[in-house]
C-alpha positions in Angstrom: 0.0 0.0 0.0 1.3 3.4 -0.9 2.3 5.7 2.0 0.2 9.0 2.2 2.0 12.2 1.4 2.9 14.9 4.0 0.7 17.6 2.6 -2.3 15.3 2.6 -1.8 14.6 6.3 -1.4 18.3 7.1 -4.6 19.1 5.4 -6.6 16.6 7.5 -5.0 18.0 10.7 -6.0 21.6 9.9 -9.5 20.5 9.1 -9.9 18.6 12.4 -8.6 21.6 14.4 -11.0 24.0 12.7 -14.0 21.7 13.3 -13.1 21.5 17.0 -12.8 25.3 17.3 -16.2 25.8 15.7 -17.8 23.2 18.0 -16.5 24.8 21.2 -18.1 28.2 20.5 -15.0 30.1 21.7 -14.4 33.0 19.3 -11.4 34.9 20.2 -9.5 37.4 18.1 -7.1 40.1 18.6 -8.8 43.3 19.8 -12.1 41.6 20.7 -13.9 42.4 23.9 -13.1 39.0 25.6 -14.4 38.3 29.1 -12.0 38.9 31.9 -10.4 35.7 33.1 -11.1 36.6 36.7 -14.9 36.2 36.0 -15.8 39.5 37.7 -19.1 41.1 36.6 -18.7 44.5 34.8 -19.5 47.5 37.0 -22.5 49.6 35.9 -21.8 53.3 34.8 -23.4 55.8 37.2 -25.5 58.7 35.6 -24.2 62.2 36.1 -26.2 64.4 38.6 -28.5 67.1 37.0 -27.2 70.6 37.4 -29.0 72.9 39.8 -31.5 75.5 38.2 -30.0 79.0 38.1 -32.5 81.7 39.3 -33.0 84.8 37.3 -31.8 88.0 38.9 -34.2 91.0 39.1 -33.9 94.4 40.8 -36.7 95.5 43.2 -37.7 98.8 44.6 -39.9 99.9 47.5 -41.6 103.0 46.1 -42.4 106.2 47.8 -46.1 107.1 47.6 -47.2 110.6 46.8 -50.5 112.5 46.6 -51.0 113.4 42.9 -53.9 115.0 41.0 -55.3 112.9 38.3 -54.9 114.7 35.0 -57.7 114.5 32.5 -56.3 115.4 29.0 -58.6 116.6 26.2 -58.1 118.4 23.0 -59.4 121.9 22.7 -59.3 125.3 21.0 -59.1 128.9 22.4 -62.0 131.2 21.8 -62.8 134.8 22.9 -64.9 135.2 26.0 -67.3 137.3 23.9 -67.6 137.9 20.2 -70.1 140.0 18.3 -70.5 141.5 14.8 -71.5 145.2 15.0 -74.2 146.1 12.5 -76.0 149.2 11.5 -79.5 149.7 12.9 -80.6 152.2 10.2 -79.8 152.9 6.6 -77.6 155.8 5.6 -74.2 157.1 4.5 -71.3 156.3 6.7 -70.2 159.7 7.9 -67.6 158.9 10.5 -65.7 155.7 11.2 -64.2 156.0 14.6 -62.2 152.8 14.8 -59.7 150.7 12.9 -58.5 147.1 13.2 -56.7 146.4 16.5 -58.2 149.4 18.4 -59.3 148.9 22.0 -62.8 150.2 22.9 -64.7 150.5 26.1 -68.3 149.6 26.6 -70.5 152.5 25.1 -67.8 153.9 22.9 -69.0 155.0 19.4 -67.7 152.8 16.6 -69.3 154.6 13.6 -71.9 157.3 12.9 -74.1 157.6 9.9 -74.9 161.0 8.4 -78.0 162.4 10.1 -78.7 166.0 9.2 -82.5 165.4 8.8 -82.6 163.2 11.9 -80.9 165.9 14.0 -83.5 168.5 12.6 -86.3 166.3 13.7 -84.8 166.1 17.2 -84.4 169.9 17.3 -88.0 170.4 16.2 -89.4 168.0 18.7 -87.4 169.6 21.5 -88.7 173.1 20.5 -92.3 171.7 20.5 -91.7 170.1 23.9 -90.5 173.5 25.3 -93.6 175.2 24.0 -96.0 172.5 25.4 -94.3 172.8 28.8 -94.8 176.5 28.9 -98.5 176.2 27.8 -99.1 173.6 30.5 -97.6 175.8 33.2 -99.9 178.7 32.1 -103.0 176.6 32.0 -102.2 175.1 35.5 -101.9 178.6 36.9 -105.2 179.8 35.3 -107.0 176.7 36.6 -105.7 177.3 40.1 -106.9 180.9 40.0 -110.3 179.7 38.7 -110.1 181.5 35.4 -109.9 178.4 33.2 -111.8 175.2 33.5 -110.0 172.0 34.6 -110.7 170.5 31.1 -108.1 172.8 29.7 -105.6 171.5 32.2 -106.2 168.0 31.0 -105.8 169.0 27.4 -102.5 170.8 28.2 -101.1 167.7 29.9 -102.1 165.5 27.0 -100.4 167.8 24.5 -97.3 167.9 26.7 -97.1 164.1 26.8 -97.4 163.9 23.1 -94.6 166.4 22.5 -92.4 164.5 24.9 -93.1 161.3 23.0 -92.2 162.9 19.7 -88.9 164.0 21.1 -88.1 160.6 22.4 -89.0 159.0 19.0 -86.8 161.6 17.1 -83.9 161.0 19.6 -84.2 157.3 19.2 -84.1 157.6 15.4 -81.0 159.7 15.7 -79.3 157.3 18.2 -79.9 154.4 15.7 -77.4 156.1 13.4 -74.6 155.6 15.9 -73.1 152.1 16.5 -71.6 151.6 19.9 -69.6 148.9 21.6 -71.8 146.6 23.8 -68.8 145.5 25.8 -65.1 146.4 26.2 -62.8 144.6 23.8 -60.7 144.9 20.7 -61.8 145.6 17.1 -60.7 142.5 15.2 -62.2 143.3 11.8 -63.6 146.4 10.0 -65.7 145.7 6.9 -66.9 149.2 5.9 -65.4 152.5 4.6 -66.3 156.1 5.2 -68.6 157.6 2.6 -70.2 154.2 1.6 -73.9 153.6 1.7 -74.9 151.1 4.4 -78.3 149.5 4.5 -79.9 148.6 7.8 -78.4 145.5 9.3 -75.1 145.8 7.4 -72.1 144.2 9.2 -69.6 146.9 10.1 -67.0 145.4 12.5 -66.1 142.4 14.7 -65.6 143.0 18.4 -63.7 140.5 20.5 -63.2 140.2 24.3 -60.1 138.3 24.9 -59.7 138.8 28.7 -60.4 136.1 29.7 -59.7 133.9 26.8 -61.6 130.6 26.9 -60.4 127.1 26.1 -63.2 124.9 24.8 -63.1 121.1 24.9 -65.2 118.0 25.4 -64.9 115.4 28.2 -65.9 111.8 27.7 -68.7 110.1 29.6 -66.2 108.1 31.7 -64.4 111.2 33.0 -67.2 113.8 33.3 -67.8 112.9 36.9 -64.3 114.0 37.8 -64.6 117.5 36.3 -66.2 120.2 38.4 -66.8 123.9 38.0 -63.9 125.6 39.8 -61.4 122.8 39.1 -57.9 123.9 38.2 -56.6 123.3 34.7 -53.5 123.8 32.7 -53.7 124.6 29.0 -50.7 123.7 26.7 -50.8 125.9 23.6 -49.6 124.8 20.2 -46.6 127.1 20.8 -45.6 125.0 23.8 -46.5 127.6 26.4 -48.5 126.4 29.4 -51.1 128.7 31.0 -53.4 128.2 34.0 -57.1 128.5 34.1 -60.3 127.6 35.9 -63.1 125.4 34.7 -66.1 127.8 34.6 -68.7 125.7 32.8 -69.5 122.0 32.5 -72.4 121.2 30.2 -75.1 119.0 31.7 -76.0 117.6 28.2 -73.8 115.5 26.0 -73.5 116.1 22.3 -75.6 113.7 20.4 -72.9 112.7 17.9 -69.9 112.1 20.2 -71.6 111.6 23.6 -69.1 114.0 25.1 -69.7 117.0 27.4 -68.6 120.5 26.4 -66.6 122.4 29.0 -65.1 125.9 29.2 -61.8 126.9 30.9 -61.3 130.6 31.5 -57.7 131.9 31.3 -56.6 135.3 32.3 -55.3 137.2 29.3 -54.8 140.9 30.3 -52.2 141.5 27.6 -54.1 139.6 24.9 -51.1 137.5 24.1 -53.2 134.4 23.7 -55.2 134.6 20.4 -58.5 132.9 19.7 -58.7 129.9 17.5 -55.4 128.3 18.7 -55.1 124.6 19.2 -54.7 123.6 22.8 -54.4 120.6 25.1 -56.5 121.0 28.2 -55.2 119.2 31.4 -57.8 119.3 34.1 -56.7 118.5 37.7 -59.2 116.2 39.5 -59.1 115.2 43.2 -55.7 114.0 44.4 -55.1 110.2 44.6 -52.4 108.1 46.2 -49.8 107.2 43.6 -46.2 106.3 42.8 -43.9 107.8 40.1 -41.9 105.3 38.1 -39.9 105.1 34.9 -41.8 104.1 31.8 -39.7 101.0 31.3 -41.1 99.5 34.5 -44.6 99.1 33.1 -45.3 95.7 31.5 -48.1 93.5 30.3 -49.5 90.2 31.7 -50.5 87.2 29.6 -54.0 88.8 29.1 -52.5 92.1 27.8 -53.4 94.1 31.0 -51.1 97.0 31.8 -49.4 96.7 35.2 -46.3 96.0 37.3 -44.5 92.9 38.3 -43.9 92.7 42.0 -42.0 90.4 44.3 -44.2 88.4 46.6 -43.3 87.5 50.2 -42.2 84.0 49.2 -39.8 85.3 46.6 -42.0 84.6 43.6 -43.1 87.0 40.9 -46.6 88.5 41.0 -48.5 91.0 38.8 -50.7 94.0 39.8 -52.8 96.0 37.4 -52.3 99.8 37.6 -54.1 103.0 36.5 -52.1 105.6 34.6 -52.7 108.9 36.3 -50.2 111.2 34.5 -47.3 111.1 32.1 -44.8 113.6 33.3 -41.2 114.3 32.1 -39.9 112.5 35.3 -41.9 109.3 34.5 -45.3 107.8 34.8 -47.6 108.5 37.8 -49.5 105.3 38.6 -52.2 104.4 41.1 -53.4 101.0 42.2 -50.1 99.9 43.6 -50.3 98.0 47.0 -48.9 99.8 50.0 -46.3 97.2 50.8 -45.4 96.3 47.1 -41.8 95.6 46.1 -41.7 96.5 42.5 -39.5 94.7 40.0 -37.9 97.6 38.1 -35.3 95.6 36.0 -35.7 92.2 34.5 -39.5 92.3 34.8 -39.9 91.3 31.1 -37.8 88.1 31.6 -39.8 86.5 34.3 -43.4 85.2 34.6 -46.0 85.0 37.4 -45.2 82.4 40.1 -41.5 82.2 39.1 -38.9 82.2 41.9 -36.2 84.8 41.4 -33.1 86.2 43.0 -34.0 89.7 44.0 -31.4 92.5 44.6 -32.0 96.1 45.6 -32.3 98.5 42.7 -30.1 101.5 42.4 -30.4 104.6 40.2 -28.7 103.1 37.2 -31.1 100.2 37.2 -34.1 102.4 37.6 -33.1 104.7 34.7 -33.0 101.8 32.2 -30.1 99.4 32.7 -32.4 96.6 31.9 -30.0 95.1 29.4 -27.4 94.5 32.1 -30.0 92.7 34.2 -30.9 90.6 31.2 -27.3 89.5 30.7 -27.0 88.6 34.4 -30.2 86.4 34.3 -28.9 84.3 31.3 
């Protein structure tokens, strides 16, 4: 029998070893994650602890309360206290114009006089007749007392005297109608006639204004009318920027049908007539004083429902919200009412926190109050 070759024997040996390796299930290779020979169980990896939550930092302020008059602001316009158009009371030629634009007149001063030669003659005739009837009546009275004339003649004389007096009064009234006089003291703002022109009865001749006091007219809404009283103080800001003081002198008891607002009048002293009529004005009426605080505009915020208010710090260190009422908007800040007496107001960082949130509160200083909100926002990140 032939002896097997070496390479054939080697092949069978390799095949046997491979089969034994597969049957044992032990798969080992370089770099594999083989079990530790010691047989110890692997230790579980512990989870890292969650980091503590960082509280947002806000600045709080304990406000000082003041007594402040609620300011009711309405739009208005200045008007003269009195205004009239002077017109002729009779027809005739304008004989004498005694005023020009800008002249100051006193009550009773003549403004113009129509030519009146025939009217004056009628007055002179009536006066002469009255003198005659007076003398006749005196003579008759004397004769009646002496018993020379009957009493009927006395009655006739008195009747004639009364008729003459009436004629004089009528003639004088006709003469007076030719003169136009100022019904009140004021300033002549317009003159619409010229001397020598023919003026019919009722012709407009001049416009007379009384500007002391000058009056600011405005209208108050239904919601605010209860806070406006006759005698209330008011400031009026003119379109020029000047602010003048006045007093509410009239409050209408009936609202206008179109706007449901109530007209008011504010009288302003104007002795030098520097305030003209027809100027746009803002009327600021001072009502009864209320308890309020004055804060920067940046402090005011809104809640989730859109209500205007302030964020405050509750006693447990959480954030709260209180609605406020805007009383006045002054150059120094907003004047607000409705703030609780013991409130600690968040004046910086208030827009970065919400109701019920716990915060880290620090005392506010002037820089924070005047608007360093950006710095607080960086600190709270």
